[in-house]
LOMAR-355584 format. One line per field, with one value per residue (C-alpha): residue in three letters; residue number from 0; y, z, x. Coordinates in pm, whole numbers, m for minus. Example, Ala and Ser with C-alpha at 12.3 -4.5 7.8 and 13.67 -1.06 7.14 Angstrom:
<semars>
type <- ALA,SER .
seq <- 0,1 .
yy <- m450,m106 .
zz <- 780,714 .
xx <- 1230,1367 .
</semars>
This chain:
<semars>
type <- UNK,UNK,UNK,UNK,UNK,UNK,UNK,UNK,UNK,UNK,UNK,UNK,UNK,UNK,UNK,UNK,UNK,UNK,UNK,UNK,UNK,UNK,UNK,UNK,UNK,UNK,UNK,UNK,UNK,UNK,UNK,UNK,UNK,UNK,UNK,UNK,UNK,UNK,UNK,UNK,UNK,UNK,UNK,UNK,UNK,UNK,UNK,UNK,UNK,UNK,UNK,UNK,UNK,UNK,UNK,UNK,UNK,UNK,UNK,UNK,UNK,UNK,UNK,UNK,UNK,UNK,UNK,UNK,UNK,UNK,UNK,UNK,UNK,UNK,UNK,UNK,UNK,UNK,UNK,UNK,UNK,UNK,UNK,UNK,UNK,UNK,UNK,UNK,UNK,UNK,UNK,UNK,UNK,UNK,UNK,UNK,UNK,UNK,UNK,UNK,UNK,UNK,UNK,UNK,UNK,UNK,UNK,UNK,UNK,UNK,UNK,UNK,UNK,UNK,UNK,UNK,UNK,UNK,UNK,UNK,UNK,UNK,UNK,UNK,UNK,UNK,UNK,UNK,UNK,UNK,UNK,UNK,UNK,UNK,UNK,UNK,UNK,UNK,UNK,UNK,UNK,UNK,UNK,UNK,UNK,UNK,UNK,UNK,UNK,UNK,UNK,UNK,UNK,UNK,UNK,UNK,UNK,UNK,UNK,UNK,UNK,UNK,UNK,UNK,UNK,UNK,UNK,UNK,UNK,UNK,UNK,UNK,UNK,UNK,UNK,UNK,UNK,UNK,UNK,UNK,UNK,UNK,UNK,UNK,UNK,UNK,UNK,UNK,UNK,UNK,UNK,UNK,UNK,UNK,UNK,UNK,UNK,UNK,UNK,UNK,UNK,UNK,UNK,UNK,UNK,UNK,UNK,UNK,UNK,UNK,UNK,UNK,UNK,UNK,UNK,UNK,UNK,UNK,UNK,UNK,UNK,UNK,UNK,UNK,UNK,UNK,UNK,UNK,UNK,UNK,UNK,UNK,UNK,UNK,UNK,UNK,UNK,UNK,UNK,UNK,UNK,UNK,UNK,UNK,UNK,UNK,UNK,UNK,UNK,UNK,UNK,UNK,UNK,UNK,UNK,UNK,UNK,UNK,UNK,UNK,UNK,UNK,UNK,UNK,UNK,UNK,UNK,UNK,UNK,UNK,UNK,UNK,UNK,UNK,UNK,UNK,UNK,UNK,UNK,UNK,UNK,UNK,UNK,UNK,UNK,UNK,UNK,UNK,UNK,UNK,UNK,UNK,UNK,UNK,UNK,UNK,UNK,UNK,UNK,UNK,UNK,UNK,UNK,UNK,UNK,UNK,UNK,UNK,UNK,UNK,UNK,UNK,UNK,UNK,UNK,UNK,UNK,UNK,UNK,UNK,UNK,UNK,UNK,UNK,UNK,UNK,UNK,UNK,UNK,UNK,UNK,UNK,UNK,UNK,UNK,UNK,UNK,UNK,UNK,UNK,UNK,UNK,UNK,UNK,UNK,UNK,UNK,UNK,UNK,UNK,UNK,UNK,UNK,UNK,UNK,UNK,UNK,UNK,UNK,UNK,UNK,UNK,UNK,UNK,UNK,UNK,UNK,UNK,UNK,UNK,UNK,UNK,UNK,UNK,UNK,UNK,UNK,UNK,UNK,UNK,UNK,UNK,UNK,UNK,UNK,UNK,UNK,UNK,UNK,UNK,UNK,UNK,UNK,UNK,UNK,UNK,UNK,UNK,UNK,UNK,UNK,UNK,UNK,UNK,UNK,UNK,UNK,UNK,UNK,UNK,UNK,UNK,UNK,UNK,UNK,UNK,UNK,UNK,UNK,UNK,UNK,UNK,UNK,UNK,UNK,UNK,UNK,UNK,UNK,UNK,UNK,UNK,UNK,UNK,UNK,UNK,UNK,UNK,UNK,UNK,UNK,UNK,UNK,UNK,UNK,UNK,UNK,UNK,UNK,UNK,UNK,UNK,UNK,UNK,UNK,UNK,UNK,UNK,UNK,UNK,UNK,UNK,UNK,UNK,UNK,UNK,UNK,UNK,UNK,UNK,UNK,UNK,UNK,UNK,UNK,UNK,UNK,UNK,UNK,UNK,UNK,UNK,UNK,UNK,UNK,UNK,UNK,UNK,UNK,UNK,UNK,UNK,UNK,UNK,UNK,UNK,UNK,UNK,UNK,UNK,UNK,UNK,UNK,UNK,UNK,UNK,UNK,UNK,UNK,UNK,UNK,UNK,UNK,UNK,UNK,UNK,UNK,UNK,UNK,UNK,UNK,UNK,UNK,UNK,UNK,UNK,UNK,UNK,UNK,UNK,UNK,UNK,UNK,UNK,UNK,UNK,UNK,UNK,UNK,UNK,UNK,UNK,UNK,UNK,UNK,UNK,UNK,UNK,UNK,UNK,UNK,UNK,UNK,UNK,UNK,UNK,UNK,UNK,UNK,UNK,UNK,UNK,UNK,UNK,UNK,UNK,UNK,UNK,UNK,UNK,UNK,UNK,UNK,UNK,UNK,UNK,UNK,UNK,UNK,UNK,UNK,UNK,UNK,UNK,UNK,UNK,UNK,UNK,UNK,UNK,UNK,UNK,UNK,UNK,UNK,UNK,UNK,UNK,UNK,UNK,UNK,UNK,UNK,UNK,UNK,UNK,UNK,UNK,UNK,UNK,UNK,UNK,UNK,UNK,UNK,UNK,UNK,UNK,UNK,UNK,UNK,UNK,UNK,UNK,UNK,UNK,UNK,UNK,UNK,UNK,UNK,UNK,UNK,UNK,UNK,UNK,UNK,UNK,UNK,UNK,UNK,UNK,UNK,UNK,UNK,UNK,UNK,UNK,UNK,UNK,UNK,UNK,UNK,UNK,UNK .
seq <- 0,1,2,3,4,5,6,7,8,9,10,11,12,13,14,15,16,17,18,19,20,21,22,23,24,25,26,27,28,29,30,31,32,33,34,35,36,37,38,39,40,41,42,43,44,45,46,47,48,49,50,51,52,53,54,55,56,57,58,59,60,61,62,63,64,65,66,67,68,69,70,71,72,73,74,75,76,77,78,79,80,81,82,83,84,85,86,87,88,89,90,91,92,93,94,95,96,97,98,99,100,101,102,103,104,105,106,107,108,109,110,111,112,113,114,115,116,117,118,119,120,121,122,123,124,125,126,127,128,129,130,131,132,133,134,135,136,137,138,139,140,141,142,143,144,145,146,147,148,149,150,151,152,153,154,155,156,157,158,159,160,161,162,163,164,165,166,167,168,169,170,171,172,173,174,175,176,177,178,179,180,181,182,183,184,185,186,187,188,189,190,191,192,193,194,195,196,197,198,199,200,201,202,203,204,205,206,207,208,209,210,211,212,213,214,215,216,217,218,219,220,221,222,223,224,225,226,227,228,229,230,231,232,233,234,235,236,237,238,239,240,241,242,243,244,245,246,247,248,249,250,251,252,253,254,255,256,257,258,259,260,261,262,263,264,265,266,267,268,269,270,271,272,273,274,275,276,277,278,279,280,281,282,283,284,285,286,287,288,289,290,291,292,293,294,295,296,297,298,299,300,301,302,303,304,305,306,307,308,309,310,311,312,313,314,315,316,317,318,319,320,321,322,323,324,325,326,327,328,329,330,331,332,333,334,335,336,337,338,339,340,341,342,343,344,345,346,347,348,349,350,351,352,353,354,355,356,357,358,359,360,361,362,363,364,365,366,367,368,369,370,371,372,373,374,375,376,377,378,379,380,381,382,383,384,385,386,387,388,389,390,391,392,393,394,395,396,397,398,399,400,401,402,403,404,405,406,407,408,409,410,411,412,413,414,415,416,417,418,419,420,421,422,423,424,425,426,427,428,429,430,431,432,433,434,435,436,437,438,439,440,441,442,443,444,445,446,447,448,449,450,451,452,453,454,455,456,457,458,459,460,461,462,463,464,465,466,467,468,469,470,471,472,473,474,475,476,477,478,479,480,481,482,483,484,485,486,487,488,489,490,491,492,493,494,495,496,497,498,499,500,501,502,503,504,505,506,507,508,509,510,511,512,513,514,515,516,517,518,519,520,521,522,523,524,525,526,527,528,529,530,531,532,533,534,535,536,537,538,539,540,541,542,543,544,545,546,547,548,549,550,551,552,553,554,555,556,557,558,559,560,561,562,563,564,565,566,567,568,569,570,571,572,573,574,575,576,577,578,579,580,581,582,583,584,585,586,587,588,589,590,591,592,593,594,595,596,597,598,599,600,601,602,603,604,605,606,607,608,609,610,611,612,613,614,615,616,617,618,619,620,621,622,623,624,625,626,627,628,629,630,631,632,633,634,635,636,637,638,639,640,641,642,643,644,645,646,647,648,649,650,651,652,653,654 .
yy <- 751,558,245,m40,m208,m200,m23,226,83,m90,m136,m400,m609,m744,m396,m390,m514,m422,m178,m271,m78,m134,227,244,24,262,595,606,921,1110,1070,1206,931,648,321,292,m56,m150,m6,m102,m39,m355,m588,m368,m56,244,597,858,991,1292,1131,794,620,383,533,497,724,1089,1340,1682,1964,2140,2434,2207,2005,2320,2434,2096,2074,2435,2364,2240,2572,2771,2969,3280,3274,3122,2796,2502,2286,1917,1780,1447,1503,1875,1967,2196,1901,1747,1396,1343,1642,1521,1171,1319,1542,1256,1032,1311,1368,997,985,1280,1112,787,972,1142,807,655,957,941,568,607,891,660,405,167,40,m88,252,415,184,266,639,643,460,696,1001,845,785,1146,1269,1401,1240,1442,1368,1001,918,916,698,449,442,368,88,m57,m52,m248,m523,m459,m566,m365,m52,m145,m186,145,322,197,347,680,691,599,887,1122,998,794,477,301,327,236,m84,m169,m147,m337,m609,m629,m656,m907,m1131,m1120,m1252,m938,m1007,m637,m548,m828,m693,m338,m454,m667,m374,m149,m414,m469,m99,m98,m377,m647,m885,m1207,m1056,m893,m1228,m1387,m1130,m1107,m1486,m1467,m1216,m1422,m1745,m1569,m1481,m1125,m1069,m766,m968,m1238,m976,m809,m1149,m1226,m887,m949,m1296,m1179,m913,m1195,m1409,m1668,m1897,m1904,m1548,m1675,m1878,m1576,m1351,m1614,m1624,m1247,m1257,m1531,m1304,m1022,m824,m670,m588,m945,m1065,m829,m941,m1305,m1242,m1078,m1380,m1621,m1412,m1408,m1786,m1811,m1911,m1641,m1816,m1810,m1460,m1336,m1480,m1299,m977,m997,m1034,m737,m526,m595,m423,m116,m195,29,m163,m495,m356,m237,m577,m754,m533,m613,m989,m974,m764,m998,m1305,m1136,m1218,m916,m1054,m772,m917,m953,m615,m455,m613,m500,m147,m159,m255,6,266,161,170,510,648,522,730,498,703,397,254,578,549,184,269,539,286,49,325,431,76,71,392,636,883,1157,948,811,1163,1253,957,1017,1379,1278,1032,1278,1553,1300,1248,949,995,719,895,1227,1061,913,1258,1402,1136,1202,1574,1506,1282,1573,1815,2007,2016,2274,2072,1754,1917,2039,1688,1529,1777,1690,1323,1406,1608,1302,1103,920,947,843,1209,1314,1051,1165,1527,1417,1253,1563,1792,1560,1560,1941,1956,2082,1835,1992,1996,1642,1525,1697,1525,1188,1233,1321,1012,794,893,805,453,476,210,339,686,530,381,707,907,660,692,1072,1045,789,1002,1285,1062,1008,628,608,810,606,259,275,402,123,m122,27,7,m352,m467,m311,m520,m289,m511,m210,m134,m490,m478,m142,m270,m557,m307,m112,m422,m536,m197,m255,m600,m762,m1032,m1258,m981,m859,m1207,m1235,m913,m996,m1333,m1161,m920,m1197,m1402,m1114,m1106,m844,m927,m732,m896,m1240,m1133,m1052,m1395,m1561,m1390,m1515,m1869,m1859,m1732,m2024,m2270,m2364,m2374,m2517,m2262,m1977,m2091,m2103,m1753,m1616,m1753,m1580,m1256,m1272,m1347,m1050,m812,m786,m727,m820,m1136,m1229,m1168,m1376,m1655,m1658,m1662,m1963,m2149,m2048,m2191,m2515,m2548,m2756,m2482,m2258,m2155,m2058,m1871,m1677,m1594,m1445,m1260,m1105,m1022,m843,m673,m542,m398,m197,m423,m331,m651,m853,m638,m708,m1079,m1072,m901,m1163,m1450,m1293,m1241,m1604,m1706,m1473,m1236,m928,m671,m794,m798,m441,m328,m473,m334,13,13,m83,145,448,371,386,26,34,m337,m278,19,m195,m484,m244,m107,m459,m535,m212,m267,m609,m436,m186,103,191,557,484,194,439,655,361,237,585,602,263,354,686,484,268,m27,m166,m369,m67,143,m132,m153,225,197,m65,144,448,247,130,495,578,779,636,916,858,486,528,727,460,187,353,382,18,m87,114,m14,m385,m659,m834,m990,m651,m478,m735,m687,m310,m333,m534,m288,5,m162,m206,157,281,72,206,565,548,377 .
zz <- m2657,m2483,m2626,m2428,m2563,m2566,m2899,m2869,m2552,m2717,m3044,m3312,m3445,m3100,m3002,m3272,m3048,m3141,m2920,m2742,m2765,m2405,m2314,m2528,m2260,m1985,m2083,m2416,m2307,m2284,m2650,m2912,m3156,m2910,m2938,m2679,m2616,m2253,m1907,m1726,m1718,m1829,m1710,m1459,m1256,m1376,m1252,m1490,m1746,m1965,m2276,m2443,m2330,m2040,m1693,m1667,m1970,m1871,m2152,m2075,m2330,m2453,m2220,m1925,m2013,m2024,m1692,m1536,m1669,m1574,m1212,m1158,m1253,m1069,m1261,m1066,m1177,m857,m859,m737,m508,m593,m239,m127,114,36,95,m206,m443,m594,m706,m855,m1087,m1183,m1268,m1465,m1659,m1722,m1851,m2075,m2213,m2282,m2450,m2669,m2771,m2847,m3055,m3252,m3328,m3442,m3659,m3834,m3900,m4014,m4249,m4393,m4478,m4176,m4131,m3778,m3672,m3844,m3646,m3318,m3386,m3500,m3185,m2964,m3130,m3116,m2745,m2701,m2899,m3199,m3448,m3755,m3705,m3626,m3923,m4210,m4010,m3919,m4277,m4404,m4152,m4214,m4590,m4524,m4366,m3995,m3827,m3508,m3723,m3905,m3570,m3438,m3763,m3710,m3361,m3498,m3776,m3534,m3310,m3606,m3696,m4005,m3887,m4220,m4301,m3941,m3983,m4301,m4124,m3821,m4051,m4220,m3882,m3751,m4058,m3988,m3637,m3422,m3128,m3029,m3385,m3389,m3061,m3195,m3521,m3334,m3119,m3420,m3603,m3294,m3267,m3635,m3563,m3745,m3449,m3632,m3779,m3444,m3267,m3512,m3453,m3078,m3064,m3259,m3009,m2711,m2854,m2901,m2533,m2542,m2210,m2339,m2638,m2403,m2196,m2499,m2630,m2296,m2300,m2649,m2557,m2236,m2435,m2658,m2350,m2459,m2171,m2303,m2176,m1833,m1979,m2150,m1849,m1653,m1913,m1886,m1507,m1481,m1680,m1429,m1597,m1304,m1491,m1617,m1257,m1156,m1435,m1359,m994,m1088,m1299,m1016,m767,m998,m1020,m639,m603,m352,m234,m580,m642,m323,m430,m767,m613,m377,m669,m856,m541,m461,m795,m682,m872,m691,m771,m685,m346,m294,m379,m165,127,72,66,380,562,456,593,900,1129,1329,1388,1430,1222,907,962,1005,681,501,628,493,144,153,248,m35,m284,m161,m183,m543,m628,m565,m378,m307,m102,96,163,271,498,654,739,885,1104,1211,1318,1524,1699,1529,1390,1340,1105,935,859,706,464,380,303,77,m107,m126,m268,m531,m634,m424,m341,m81,118,90,230,516,597,585,824,1060,1070,1108,1409,1566,1504,1233,991,756,707,667,398,216,195,100,m185,m281,m293,m517,m749,m772,m902,m577,m523,m162,m124,m220,12,300,232,266,600,717,621,779,1105,1101,1040,681,551,211,129,261,24,m269,m196,m145,m474,m657,m522,m584,m949,m978,m860,m491,m335,24,m103,m276,57,247,m8,16,395,365,122,336,648,449,367,3,m2,m378,m427,m171,m303,m633,m450,m192,m483,m660,m342,m275,m631,m614,m307,m16,273,448,131,117,485,444,140,358,619,348,227,582,657,368,491,198,410,130,m38,301,390,57,114,477,365,107,366,626,378,370,749,838,1198,1218,900,1048,1364,1166,1002,1342,1493,1207,1248,1622,1559,1323,1587,1405,1708,1522,1241,1490,1687,1369,1267,1620,1604,1270,1410,1715,1500,1278,1573,1668,2044,2043,1848,2106,2392,2232,2152,2516,2631,2411,2538,2896,2866,2725,3027,2853,2740,3040,2947,2594,2724,2963,2672,2461,2755,2821,2452,2440,2775,2667,2357,2585,2576,2900,2945,2896,3160,3402,3324,3390,3723,3819,3728,3926,4229,4212,4232,4527,4325,4461,4352,3992,4015,4146,3862,3594,3762,3783,3415,3309,3559,3461,3099,3189,3280,3547,3623,3684,3909,4117,4143,4243,4514,4646,4647,4829,5084,5167,5218,5461,5213,5263,5166,4827,4777,4815,4538,4294,4396,4327,3989,3895,4017,3832,3517,3574,3771,3979,4224,4301,4372,4601,4785,4838,4975,5228,5330,5377,5603,5803,5855,5959,5648,5539,5294,5098,5121,4971,4679,4601,4633,4376,4136,4193,4115,3794,3683,3747,3669,3791,4096,4207,4136,4353,4646,4609,4614,4937,5095,4991,5153,5476,5465,5417,5706,5928,5822,5877,6216 .
xx <- 2316,2589,2750,2895,3207,3585,3644,3921,4073,4363,4547,4530,4243,4151,4037,3769,3489,3134,2951,2629,2303,2205,2145,1830,1679,1780,1633,1452,1276,1605,1698,1459,1544,1598,1418,1138,1259,1271,1228,1542,1912,2082,2348,2521,2451,2651,2672,2526,2770,2740,2893,2877,3193,3250,3253,3631,3673,3622,3583,3731,3690,4003,3951,3897,4206,4418,4279,4347,4701,4768,4687,5040,5183,4923,4663,4752,5114,5248,5437,5234,5446,5441,5475,5330,5047,5023,4657,4671,4729,4415,4507,4163,4204,4549,4423,4135,4367,4609,4328,4203,4554,4600,4259,4347,4672,4488,4232,4510,4678,4345,4273,4613,4572,4212,4301,4567,4297,4308,3945,4013,4137,3836,3604,3777,3782,3419,3311,3510,3352,3007,3040,3141,2844,3037,2799,2895,3265,3202,2979,3236,3475,3204,3079,3429,3480,3132,3191,3510,3298,3357,3035,3098,3124,2802,2626,2757,2672,2316,2324,2443,2184,1909,2010,1992,1644,1744,1572,1534,1905,1992,1793,1985,2321,2193,2065,2407,2580,2327,2364,2736,2668,2633,2401,2373,2275,2017,1879,1854,1698,1447,1340,1291,1089,877,800,700,450,649,637,726,1043,1120,1088,1331,1606,1550,1566,1893,2036,1920,2061,2393,2412,2279,2091,1901,1790,1662,1480,1323,1215,1051,881,745,621,456,273,142,60,314,414,771,820,921,1206,1361,1317,1507,1785,1829,1799,2062,2293,2242,1961,1775,1453,1446,1475,1193,962,1036,954,622,530,615,419,116,143,132,499,591,906,1066,929,1093,1429,1420,1291,1586,1831,1681,1656,2021,2094,1895,1575,1325,1006,1167,1271,912,762,1021,925,556,619,832,572,291,465,612,321,428,779,1030,1319,1108,942,1284,1404,1089,1155,1511,1392,1114,1375,1607,1321,1208,1561,1573,1267,969,703,487,773,798,425,455,746,532,260,519,660,311,230,550,442,680,426,684,899,589,469,807,798,432,509,798,573,282,501,613,249,141,m226,m231,40,m145,m457,m254,m115,m464,m595,m303,m379,m751,m684,m493,m777,m588,m879,m727,m408,m611,m822,m509,m365,m696,m721,m364,m462,m755,m531,m305,m603,m687,m1061,m1019,m932,m1287,m1436,m1216,m1309,m1671,m1598,m1412,m1699,m1956,m1758,m1759,m2135,m2093,m2348,m2409,m2038,m2003,m2274,m2103,m1771,m1940,m2119,m1798,m1620,m1926,m1950,m1581,m1666,m1565,m1785,m1777,m1863,m2166,m2271,m2210,m2407,m2695,m2697,m2716,m3007,m3188,m3152,m3307,m3603,m3506,m3537,m3579,m3261,m3067,m3149,m2953,m2645,m2671,m2702,m2403,m2194,m2300,m2238,m1891,m1811,m1898,m2010,m2162,m2355,m2486,m2588,m2762,m2946,m3066,m3185,m3367,m3554,m3630,m3784,m4022,m4111,m3926,m3768,m3646,m3448,m3323,m3197,m3016,m2824,m2755,m2614,m2395,m2256,m2213,m2012,m1762,m1735,m1998,m2088,m2415,m2544,m2469,m2654,m2969,m2953,m2903,m3208,m3426,m3290,m3363,m3716,m3771,m3657,m3338,m3106,m2808,m2839,m2877,m2571,m2361,m2469,m2414,m2059,m2012,m2151,m1924,m1619,m1714,m1696,m2064,m2087,m2457,m2372,m2107,m2353,m2626,m2382,m2268,m2633,m2714,m2407,m2490,m2841,m2703,m2476,m2209,m1969,m1915,m1561,m1664,m1967,m1740,m1509,m1787,m1946,m1605,m1558,m1893,m1833,m1493,m1664,m1896,m2203,m2385,m2585,m2268,m2097,m2383,m2356,m1982,m2053,m2313,m2079,m1794,m2020,m2132,m1764,m1711,m1490,m1666,m1408,m1429,m1809,m1813,m1584,m1813,m2127,m1975,m1876,m2226,m2401,m2198,m2287,m2658,m2756,m3030,m2983,m2614,m2694,m2936,m2686,m2410,m2638,m2701,m2329,m2242,m2518,m2371,m2037,m2197,m2177,m2544,m2512,m2354,m2594,m2884,m2739,m2728,m3076,m3207,m3036,m3180,m3529,m3523,m3444,m3757,m3619,m3909,m3703,m3485,m3796,m3935,m3598,m3606,m3960,m3851,m3550,m3775,m4006,m3706,m3610,m3967,m4055,m4395,m4475,m4153,m4212,m4558,m4416,m4155,m4420,m4639,m4346,m4251,m4610,m4599,m4256,m4316,m4259,m4575,m4409,m4271,m4603,m4786,m4544,m4562,m4943,m4942,m4698,m4918,m5218,m5026,m4913,m5270,m5390,m5112,m5164,m5541,m5518 .
</semars>
């Protein structure tokens, strides 16, 4: 355990300054007898030290001191030249050795004075030895000084006894020092009382420490009050944060963020992050990314804080940085950060790595990382393994992984498992999983439950689940509600639901919304927008409609482009329209190909057009065949014309 103070750095009564107990807050897990008090460093950031003194005080064992001092004479017996700028001279070693020699001399002076009965010297020597870890040697000197009434010695004796596991006696000395006005002792006593469950007494002493300007006391008091849901916790976190306590700043920021005050939260996260608080840097990065709106400067700043947090050991920040880099197009760097986070136990990063490998077709690597995610406790790993197996046709394994994730509460795995069971004909087995997914908030689960009820003719229940899914933005669920409203003659209700469906990404919803607006005739620009939205999403009828509208405007190249997209996707109407357009452009041969494709798909008008073209070429037998097909395909108007043409052909052939 390391103490913070100035004991032993000078002579006379002014040097008898009580040591702090701050390091308990830094690493309670490192000391078997340390108080499990807090989860932060303290006022200032310090580099790790092996002993218990301040960083400027370097302890060198006797052997090391001799080796350092002997360097000037040369350990190999050769004279070491003392020349300025000589590359063989290590000034750092010299300064270290000099400091160690001065420390040894100081310790000797304190020991002589202490042995002669000077309590101040005993306090300074005891503190020096305690910092160095020489507990057995330090204890009698601290006891002598504490017995003489020096409160700093009483506090440090409590520290020593606590380290040796004598907690009851440690508390006695801390109490003596605290009664004498020691804020560090009051802080230490408060922490020990808190851990013993004596919260009222703990609050008293922590309050005492905080009121006497002890930042760690203020932080611990805030921590205790937050645990008890006391609104005064925020005040004490702010007191500690104002004094430079980075964990206090972080906790204050979390409280402000939870209260919806993100601006103040960001300011405190920034203060804590500037002091290398890893979680604060992570949260600051998240807030900056959330409010960036895609703006590069804020995203760059978020990336810097994620990087700092990751470099300080926060795997979630490495994972977040990976996503940020992926979104910017740098998949290589993203993979490196995800791997670092995954190897540190971050399941989310392992899943991201798995998905990256899966997208590249590296199924074995993807499976390895998904399993790693699952081992880290992230059940997305099991769900993703199910998806991977399903994509590879390993349906039985996929079901097993879905089931494992579903039993762990993964809502989308519940939905996926239900789909597998339903496809197998096990409706009774699927329904409870759909219900479980929907109740857990899966919009797909709610929609599928609606489909299940609709298939049974249970329209009321189906509409309830569709409405629930639509409220969460499910476009296809909104589309089902819109169709019902239109069937009931509720035009306004249908229009509203079609808008909801289109906004939720339903291509059919966008097409139907455009059709309704088109029929109304008072919103041509909006209708065009939704036709285009549906067409861009691959909706073939919308693509045909876009082609027709372009042709009406005389934009024949645009019309041809839309017709081709739809025709190549299998639209017979688009194939027929493309044929008409090409025929007008004197591309009769290609037009014939598209008429034929449309007619082969059952398009009556295309078959009738082919019959007329065959007659024009003097091929009555082929014309008769196309006429018969046109009569069969319809519609009624086409069938009637085909019938009249057949009659004329028979008359001509029999003449």
